[in-house]
PASEBA-1860 file (N, C-alpha, C; in nm, 3 decimals):
! residues 214
1> MENMRVHQ> 1.637/2.538/-0.142/1.621/2.398/-0.186/1.473/2.370/-0.209 ~ 1.428/2.379/-0.332/1.286/2.359/-0.364/1.245/2.214/-0.347 ~ 1.320/2.122/-0.405/1.289/1.980/-0.396/1.415/1.903/-0.357 ~ 1.398/1.778/-0.317/1.513/1.692/-0.291/1.479/1.549/-0.327 ~ 1.580/1.476/-0.369/1.565/1.334/-0.401/1.675/1.256/-0.329 ~ 1.636/1.140/-0.277/1.730/1.054/-0.206/1.733/0.920/-0.276 ~ 1.850/0.880/-0.325/1.868/0.752/-0.392/1.954/0.663/-0.304 ~ 1.907/0.544/-0.273/1.983/0.449/-0.192/1.952/0.307/-0.237
9> RWMALPWG> 2.041/0.215/-0.199/2.007/0.075/-0.215/1.889/0.043/-0.126 ~ 1.800/-0.045/-0.173/1.686/-0.086/-0.092/1.733/-0.172/0.025 ~ 1.821/-0.268/-0.002/1.879/-0.353/0.100/2.031/-0.353/0.087 ~ 2.099/-0.380/0.196/2.245/-0.387/0.192/2.289/-0.494/0.093 ~ 2.400/-0.469/0.023/2.448/-0.558/-0.082/2.465/-0.703/-0.036 ~ 2.513/-0.730/0.086/2.530/-0.872/0.125/2.402/-0.954/0.118 ~ 2.285/-0.892/0.141/2.160/-0.968/0.130/2.142/-1.024/-0.011 ~ 2.169/-0.942/-0.112/2.157/-0.989/-0.250/2.260/-1.094/-0.284
17> VYGVAIAL> 2.384/-1.076/-0.234/2.490/-1.174/-0.261/2.456/-1.308/-0.198 ~ 2.408/-1.307/-0.073/2.367/-1.432/-0.009/2.254/-1.498/-0.086 ~ 2.160/-1.417/-0.133/2.047/-1.471/-0.209/2.092/-1.538/-0.337 ~ 2.186/-1.476/-0.408/2.239/-1.535/-0.531/2.308/-1.667/-0.501 ~ 2.387/-1.671/-0.394/2.458/-1.794/-0.358/2.361/-1.907/-0.328 ~ 2.256/-1.877/-0.251/2.157/-1.980/-0.217/2.081/-2.025/-0.342 ~ 2.048/-1.929/-0.430/1.977/-1.965/-0.553/2.062/-2.056/-0.640 ~ 2.192/-2.030/-0.649/2.281/-2.115/-0.728/2.289/-2.257/-0.671
25> VFAVIGVY> 2.292/-2.267/-0.539/2.295/-2.400/-0.475/2.170/-2.480/-0.513 ~ 2.054/-2.417/-0.504/1.931/-2.488/-0.538/1.923/-2.518/-0.687 ~ 1.979/-2.430/-0.771/1.980/-2.456/-0.914/2.065/-2.580/-0.945 ~ 2.181/-2.591/-0.880/2.268/-2.708/-0.900/2.197/-2.834/-0.853 ~ 2.129/-2.828/-0.741/2.055/-2.944/-0.691/1.946/-2.984/-0.790 ~ 1.876/-2.886/-0.845/1.770/-2.916/-0.941/1.824/-2.981/-1.067 ~ 1.933/-2.929/-1.121/1.992/-2.988/-1.242/2.041/-3.129/-1.213 ~ 2.101/-3.149/-1.098/2.149/-3.283/-1.060/2.034/-3.383/-1.054
33> CVIMYPED> 1.922/-3.341/-0.995/1.807/-3.431/-0.985/1.750/-3.466/-1.122 ~ 1.747/-3.367/-1.212/1.695/-3.392/-1.346/1.783/-3.492/-1.420 ~ 1.916/-3.481/-1.404/2.008/-3.569/-1.475/2.013/-3.708/-1.414 ~ 2.021/-3.715/-1.283/2.042/-3.843/-1.215/1.911/-3.918/-1.189 ~ 1.802/-3.846/-1.174/1.674/-3.912/-1.141/1.564/-3.860/-1.233 ~ 1.577/-3.885/-1.364/1.480/-3.828/-1.459/1.340/-3.886/-1.446 ~ 1.327/-4.003/-1.387/1.196/-4.068/-1.378/1.126/-4.039/-1.246 ~ 1.190/-3.967/-1.155/1.127/-3.937/-1.025/1.001/-3.855/-1.044
41> KPSVRVVI> 0.898/-3.890/-0.964/0.772/-3.817/-0.966/0.735/-3.781/-0.822 ~ 0.695/-3.656/-0.795/0.690/-3.545/-0.890/0.831/-3.497/-0.928 ~ 0.841/-3.435/-1.043/0.970/-3.391/-1.093/1.005/-3.252/-1.040 ~ 1.123/-3.207/-1.078/1.166/-3.072/-1.039/1.071/-2.966/-1.092 ~ 0.997/-3.002/-1.194/0.902/-2.907/-1.255/0.807/-2.848/-1.151 ~ 0.778/-2.922/-1.046/0.684/-2.877/-0.944/0.732/-2.748/-0.875 ~ 0.862/-2.737/-0.855/0.914/-2.623/-0.779/0.962/-2.508/-0.868 ~ 0.958/-2.526/-0.999/1.009/-2.421/-1.089/0.932/-2.289/-1.073
49> PMYTLALY> 0.798/-2.288/-1.068/0.729/-2.159/-1.048/0.768/-2.090/-0.918 ~ 0.776/-2.166/-0.809/0.814/-2.106/-0.681/0.959/-2.057/-0.685 ~ 1.046/-2.135/-0.751/1.187/-2.096/-0.763/1.199/-1.967/-0.845 ~ 1.118/-1.955/-0.950/1.120/-1.834/-1.032/1.080/-1.712/-0.950 ~ 0.977/-1.729/-0.867/0.935/-1.618/-0.781/1.044/-1.583/-0.679 ~ 1.110/-1.686/-0.627/1.220/-1.661/-0.533/1.335/-1.587/-0.603 ~ 1.363/-1.624/-0.728/1.467/-1.553/-0.805/1.431/-1.405/-0.822 ~ 1.302/-1.378/-0.841/1.258/-1.239/-0.853/1.299/-1.160/-0.728
57> WVFALLCN> 1.279/-1.222/-0.611/1.315/-1.156/-0.487/1.466/-1.143/-0.473 ~ 1.540/-1.244/-0.520/1.686/-1.236/-0.514/1.736/-1.117/-0.595 ~ 1.682/-1.100/-0.716/1.724/-0.988/-0.799/1.678/-0.854/-0.740 ~ 1.562/-0.855/-0.673/1.517/-0.733/-0.607/1.612/-0.695/-0.494 ~ 1.654/-0.793/-0.413/1.749/-0.766/-0.306/1.883/-0.718/-0.360 ~ 1.922/-0.772/-0.475/2.052/-0.739/-0.532/2.052/-0.604/-0.603 ~ 1.942/-0.569/-0.670/1.944/-0.455/-0.763/1.858/-0.336/-0.720 ~ 1.757/-0.358/-0.636/1.660/-0.252/-0.613/1.718/-0.127/-0.547
65> KRIAAVTP> 1.669/-0.014/-0.592/1.701/0.115/-0.534/1.575/0.173/-0.471 ~ 1.594/0.244/-0.360/1.486/0.322/-0.302/1.502/0.466/-0.348 ~ 1.395/0.520/-0.407/1.399/0.658/-0.457/1.293/0.737/-0.382 ~ 1.337/0.836/-0.305/1.245/0.920/-0.230/1.248/1.060/-0.289 ~ 1.132/1.108/-0.326/1.119/1.244/-0.381/1.040/1.329/-0.282 ~ 1.102/1.437/-0.236/1.039/1.526/-0.138/1.018/1.662/-0.202 ~ 0.896/1.711/-0.200/0.862/1.843/-0.252/0.777/1.915/-0.149 ~ 0.753/2.044/-0.166/0.664/2.115/-0.073/0.521/2.058/-0.073
73> QGVRVSMW> 0.488/1.979/-0.175/0.354/1.920/-0.183/0.344/1.785/-0.113 ~ 0.458/1.720/-0.083/0.449/1.591/-0.017/0.570/1.503/-0.045 ~ 0.553/1.374/-0.018/0.663/1.278/-0.027/0.616/1.157/-0.108 ~ 0.705/1.107/-0.193/0.680/0.985/-0.268/0.803/0.896/-0.258 ~ 0.780/0.769/-0.219/0.890/0.673/-0.206/0.856/0.551/-0.291 ~ 0.949/0.511/-0.378/0.926/0.396/-0.465/1.050/0.309/-0.471 ~ 1.029/0.183/-0.512/1.139/0.089/-0.533/1.151/0.063/-0.684 ~ 1.276/0.046/-0.728/1.299/0.027/-0.871/1.426/-0.055/-0.888
81> PFLVRLPR> 1.436/-0.147/-0.985/1.342/-0.173/-1.096/1.243/-0.286/-1.068 ~ 1.261/-0.365/-0.960/1.173/-0.478/-0.933/1.066/-0.436/-0.832 ~ 0.941/-0.452/-0.871/0.830/-0.410/-0.786/0.811/-0.509/-0.671 ~ 0.828/-0.463/-0.548/0.801/-0.547/-0.431/0.686/-0.490/-0.349 ~ 0.658/-0.363/-0.367/0.541/-0.300/-0.306/0.508/-0.176/-0.389 ~ 0.385/-0.132/-0.380/0.344/-0.015/-0.455/0.415/0.110/-0.402 ~ 0.437/0.209/-0.488/0.494/0.335/-0.438/0.408/0.394/-0.328 ~ 0.472/0.457/-0.233/0.400/0.516/-0.120/0.404/0.668/-0.134
89> RVKRDNIR> 0.286/0.728/-0.125/0.275/0.873/-0.143/0.200/0.932/-0.025 ~ 0.239/1.050/0.016/0.165/1.121/0.120/0.172/1.270/0.090 ~ 0.057/1.337/0.097/0.052/1.480/0.073/0.100/1.556/0.197 ~ 0.147/1.677/0.173/0.203/1.759/0.280/0.103/1.778/0.394 ~ -0.023/1.799/0.363/-0.123/1.825/0.466/-0.152/1.703/0.551 ~ -0.113/1.584/0.505/-0.137/1.461/0.581/-0.014/1.417/0.660 ~ 0.093/1.497/0.660/0.214/1.460/0.733/0.210/1.519/0.873 ~ 0.224/1.431/0.972/0.226/1.475/1.111/0.362/1.531/1.149
97> HCYIRQVD> 0.468/1.458/1.115/0.604/1.503/1.144/0.703/1.417/1.067 ~ 0.826/1.466/1.059/0.937/1.384/1.015/0.992/1.311/1.137 ~ 1.061/1.200/1.115/1.111/1.127/1.231/1.250/1.071/1.204 ~ 1.317/1.041/1.313/1.435/0.953/1.309/1.406/0.838/1.403 ~ 1.454/0.720/1.367/1.430/0.599/1.448/1.563/0.529/1.472 ~ 1.587/0.495/1.595/1.704/0.415/1.629/1.664/0.268/1.625 ~ 1.739/0.189/1.550/1.709/0.047/1.535/1.824/-0.034/1.594 ~ 1.794/-0.113/1.696/1.893/-0.198/1.761/1.857/-0.344/1.742
105> TYDEGTIL> 1.956/-0.425/1.707/1.938/-0.569/1.693/2.019/-0.637/1.802 ~ 1.950/-0.722/1.881/2.015/-0.788/1.994/2.016/-0.939/1.975 ~ 2.111/-1.003/2.040/2.117/-1.148/2.049/2.157/-1.184/2.192 ~ 2.060/-1.234/2.268/2.081/-1.270/2.408/2.141/-1.154/2.487 ~ 2.085/-1.038/2.466/2.127/-0.921/2.542/2.246/-0.848/2.485 ~ 2.310/-0.902/2.383/2.426/-0.837/2.321/2.381/-0.766/2.194 ~ 2.415/-0.639/2.184/2.375/-0.564/2.065/2.463/-0.603/1.947 ~ 2.397/-0.643/1.837/2.468/-0.685/1.717/2.480/-0.571/1.616
113> ERYYSTGV> 2.378/-0.487/1.612/2.377/-0.381/1.511/2.296/-0.264/1.561 ~ 2.338/-0.144/1.525/2.261/-0.023/1.555/2.272/0.071/1.436 ~ 2.157/0.116/1.390/2.157/0.217/1.285/2.035/0.306/1.303 ~ 2.024/0.408/1.219/1.916/0.505/1.230/1.848/0.519/1.094 ~ 1.718/0.541/1.098/1.642/0.564/0.975/1.567/0.696/0.987 ~ 1.532/0.752/0.873/1.455/0.876/0.869/1.332/0.855/0.782 ~ 1.228/0.932/0.809/1.107/0.920/0.729/1.004/1.022/0.772 ~ 0.881/1.000/0.727/0.768/1.085/0.765/0.655/0.999/0.818
121> ETLDGEQI> 0.581/1.054/0.913/0.465/0.984/0.968/0.339/1.061/0.932 ~ 0.236/0.989/0.888/0.112/1.052/0.848/0.022/1.074/0.970 ~ -0.086/1.147/0.951/-0.178/1.176/1.059/-0.244/1.051/1.114 ~ -0.258/0.947/1.030/-0.321/0.823/1.076/-0.221/0.716/1.118 ~ -0.094/0.754/1.134/0.004/0.662/1.191/0.086/0.582/1.093 ~ 0.069/0.605/0.964/0.151/0.536/0.866/0.291/0.597/0.864 ~ 0.392/0.513/0.873/0.531/0.561/0.877/0.603/0.516/0.750 ~ 0.656/0.613/0.678/0.719/0.588/0.549/0.867/0.621/0.560
129> DISHPHNT> 0.951/0.519/0.554/1.095/0.542/0.558/1.142/0.610/0.430 ~ 1.227/0.709/0.446/1.287/0.778/0.332/1.431/0.736/0.311 ~ 1.503/0.712/0.421/1.644/0.680/0.409/1.692/0.599/0.529 ~ 1.768/0.494/0.500/1.837/0.415/0.603/1.931/0.318/0.532 ~ 2.033/0.268/0.599/2.069/0.298/0.739/2.165/0.415/0.748 ~ 2.159/0.486/0.861/2.256/0.591/0.893/2.335/0.545/1.015 ~ 2.464/0.570/1.012/2.550/0.521/1.119/2.534/0.599/1.249 ~ 2.498/0.727/1.240/2.487/0.810/1.359/2.353/0.882/1.362
137> AEEAMLLA> 2.312/0.920/1.484/2.189/0.996/1.499/2.202/1.134/1.435 ~ 2.322/1.192/1.440/2.344/1.323/1.381/2.322/1.320/1.230 ~ 2.371/1.214/1.166/2.354/1.200/1.021/2.206/1.188/0.985 ~ 2.134/1.105/1.062/1.991/1.088/1.037/1.914/1.216/1.063 ~ 1.951/1.287/1.171/1.882/1.411/1.205/1.905/1.517/1.098 ~ 2.024/1.522/1.042/2.054/1.619/0.937/1.962/1.598/0.817 ~ 1.946/1.472/0.774/1.860/1.446/0.659/1.714/1.474/0.693 ~ 1.671/1.436/0.814/1.532/1.460/0.854/1.502/1.610/0.854
145> NQVANVLN> 1.596/1.690/0.899/1.577/1.835/0.898/1.572/1.890/0.755 ~ 1.649/1.832/0.665/1.644/1.874/0.526/1.506/1.843/0.466 ~ 1.453/1.725/0.498/1.318/1.690/0.451/1.216/1.788/0.506 ~ 1.225/1.817/0.636/1.131/1.910/0.698/1.141/2.049/0.635 ~ 1.262/2.093/0.603/1.279/2.225/0.541/1.210/2.233/0.406 ~ 1.219/2.125/0.328/1.150/2.125/0.198/1.000/2.130/0.218 ~ 0.949/2.050/0.312/0.804/2.046/0.337/0.752/2.178/0.392 ~ 0.838/2.255/0.458/0.796/2.379/0.522/0.819/2.503/0.436
153> QRPGRSPV> 0.850/2.484/0.309/0.880/2.601/0.224/0.759/2.687/0.197 ~ 0.642/2.625/0.189/0.522/2.704/0.160/0.473/2.770/0.289 ~ 0.456/2.903/0.293/0.411/2.970/0.416/0.263/2.947/0.442 ~ 0.223/2.974/0.566/0.082/2.968/0.599/0.034/2.834/0.648 ~ 0.123/2.739/0.665/0.083/2.607/0.714/0.162/2.575/0.841 ~ 0.104/2.488/0.924/0.172/2.450/1.047/0.303/2.382/1.011 ~ 0.412/2.419/1.079/0.543/2.361/1.043/0.551/2.213/1.075 ~ 0.619/2.139/0.990/0.647/1.998/1.015/0.773/1.989/1.100
161> EVRKVAQI> 0.763/1.924/1.215/0.876/1.912/1.305/0.945/1.778/1.286 ~ 1.063/1.765/1.347/1.137/1.640/1.346/1.132/1.581/1.487 ~ 1.093/1.454/1.497/1.082/1.388/1.626/1.151/1.253/1.621 ~ 1.189/1.205/1.738/1.243/1.070/1.749/1.129/0.977/1.787 ~ 1.115/0.865/1.714/1.007/0.771/1.738/1.063/0.639/1.788 ~ 0.974/0.556/1.842/1.015/0.427/1.896/1.058/0.333/1.784 ~ 1.137/0.232/1.820/1.183/0.136/1.720/1.067/0.058/1.661 ~ 0.972/0.017/1.745/0.855/-0.056/1.696/0.759/0.043/1.632
169> PEKREVLW> 0.724/0.025/1.504/0.636/0.121/1.435/0.497/0.126/1.497 ~ 0.421/0.225/1.455/0.282/0.237/1.496/0.201/0.117/1.446 ~ 0.087/0.093/1.513/0.004/-0.024/1.483/-0.036/-0.029/1.336 ~ -0.072/0.084/1.279/-0.115/0.087/1.139/-0.003/0.040/1.047 ~ 0.119/0.083/1.076/0.232/0.046/0.991/0.263/-0.103/1.006 ~ 0.250/-0.157/1.128/0.271/-0.300/1.149/0.168/-0.381/1.070 ~ 0.042/-0.339/1.074/-0.063/-0.410/1.000/-0.039/-0.402/0.850 ~ 0.008/-0.287/0.803/0.040/-0.270/0.661/0.150/-0.367/0.620
177> TLALLGLW> 0.253/-0.378/0.702/0.365/-0.469/0.672/0.319/-0.614/0.673 ~ 0.237/-0.652/0.771/0.186/-0.789/0.777/0.099/-0.821/0.655 ~ 0.021/-0.724/0.611/-0.062/-0.746/0.491/0.025/-0.768/0.369 ~ 0.135/-0.692/0.358/0.226/-0.709/0.245/0.293/-0.847/0.250 ~ 0.337/-0.888/0.367/0.398/-1.020/0.382/0.297/-1.130/0.348 ~ 0.172/-1.109/0.391/0.068/-1.207/0.359/0.043/-1.221/0.210 ~ 0.050/-1.107/0.139/0.031/-1.110/-0.006/0.141/-1.192/-0.073 ~ 0.268/-1.167/-0.036/0.377/-1.241/-0.097/0.374/-1.389/-0.058
185> LALFIAAI> 0.333/-1.419/0.066/0.321/-1.558/0.107/0.214/-1.628/0.023 ~ 0.103/-1.558/-0.002/-0.003/-1.616/-0.085/0.047/-1.642/-0.227 ~ 0.131/-1.554/-0.280/0.186/-1.574/-0.414/0.278/-1.696/-0.417 ~ 0.358/-1.716/-0.313/0.445/-1.833/-0.308/0.363/-1.961/-0.298 ~ 0.257/-1.960/-0.218/0.171/-2.078/-0.206/0.103/-2.106/-0.340 ~ 0.057/-2.000/-0.407/-0.005/-2.017/-0.538/0.094/-2.074/-0.638 ~ 0.222/-2.033/-0.628/0.324/-2.085/-0.719/0.343/-2.235/-0.700 ~ 0.330/-2.283/-0.577/0.340/-2.428/-0.552/0.227/-2.502/-0.623
193> FVGFAWEE> 0.106/-2.449/-0.611/-0.008/-2.513/-0.679/0.007/-2.508/-0.830 ~ 0.062/-2.399/-0.881/0.087/-2.389/-1.026/0.185/-2.498/-1.069 ~ 0.289/-2.522/-0.987/0.386/-2.626/-1.019/0.323/-2.764/-1.025 ~ 0.239/-2.796/-0.928/0.172/-2.926/-0.928/0.075/-2.938/-1.046 ~ 0.005/-2.828/-1.077/-0.087/-2.832/-1.192/-0.009/-2.853/-1.321 ~ 0.106/-2.790/-1.334/0.191/-2.807/-1.451/0.238/-2.951/-1.462 ~ 0.280/-3.008/-1.352/0.325/-3.147/-1.351/0.212/-3.243/-1.392 ~ 0.093/-3.220/-1.340/-0.020/-3.307/-1.374/-0.056/-3.293/-1.521
201> EIERVRRA> -0.047/-3.172/-1.575/-0.080/-3.151/-1.716/0.021/-3.223/-1.806 ~ 0.149/-3.217/-1.774/0.251/-3.286/-1.852/0.227/-3.437/-1.848 ~ 0.195/-3.488/-1.732/0.169/-3.632/-1.719/0.044/-3.671/-1.796 ~ -0.057/-3.587/-1.796/-0.179/-3.617/-1.871/-0.150/-3.623/-2.020 ~ -0.069/-3.528/-2.069/-0.035/-3.527/-2.211/0.047/-3.651/-2.247 ~ 0.134/-3.694/-2.158/0.215/-3.812/-2.185/0.131/-3.939/-2.188 ~ 0.031/-3.945/-2.102/-0.053/-4.065/-2.096/-0.154/-4.073/-2.208 ~ -0.188/-3.958/-2.267/-0.295/-3.954/-2.367/-0.266/-4.045/-2.487
209> PLQSFI> -0.144/-4.044/-2.548/-0.119/-4.134/-2.663/-0.132/-4.282/-2.626 ~ -0.089/-4.317/-2.504/-0.099/-4.458/-2.462/-0.243/-4.499/-2.448 ~ -0.325/-4.411/-2.390/-0.467/-4.443/-2.371/-0.540/-4.456/-2.505 ~ -0.505/-4.370/-2.600/-0.571/-4.378/-2.730/-0.528/-4.503/-2.806 ~ -0.402/-4.547/-2.785/-0.352/-4.666/-2.850/-0.423/-4.790/-2.796 ~ -0.443/-4.788/-2.663/-0.512/-4.903/-2.601/-0.657/-4.905/-2.643
END
């Protein structure tokens, strides 16, 4: 097995379905406000840029695929077709080990969900998921070993092992995730300002003929 590719949904289908349902509810509310309260200020126009950005995320949750390409030279993981983060690449020499991670979700001490993920960890602590969710540890371990076998095909290098890691990622990976969330939060805040600027521009254009007439 020279190379391997793993194709999966980025998120479980129900997340996208819930997102579509919520987006439709807000769309109906927006149309209702435009029809019933056309003179209200600020208008629905203020939230259109933010709503458009939210729709982008809804379609990403609904349609995105995770594509992981593993070769003896390294690993590349990307999302397609909606860009939510840049592709992640790591060269073989920078991989510390492959991993499996057990993920448990609790509510007041009761476990709600358990699944397993597989990926690779870099020498500086960056953890890149290749595949999840897996229902059993055996299933996750099988794929992790397949990834390690591809990475270990070239002789003369220290072998990449498979290890079990903690549920909470390494500090570097947590900081990377927080930075990504901060970027998207900044985009949503910027979309709000764009909406208000659009509203003010429309009102300025509307007032201009009256001012010139006076």
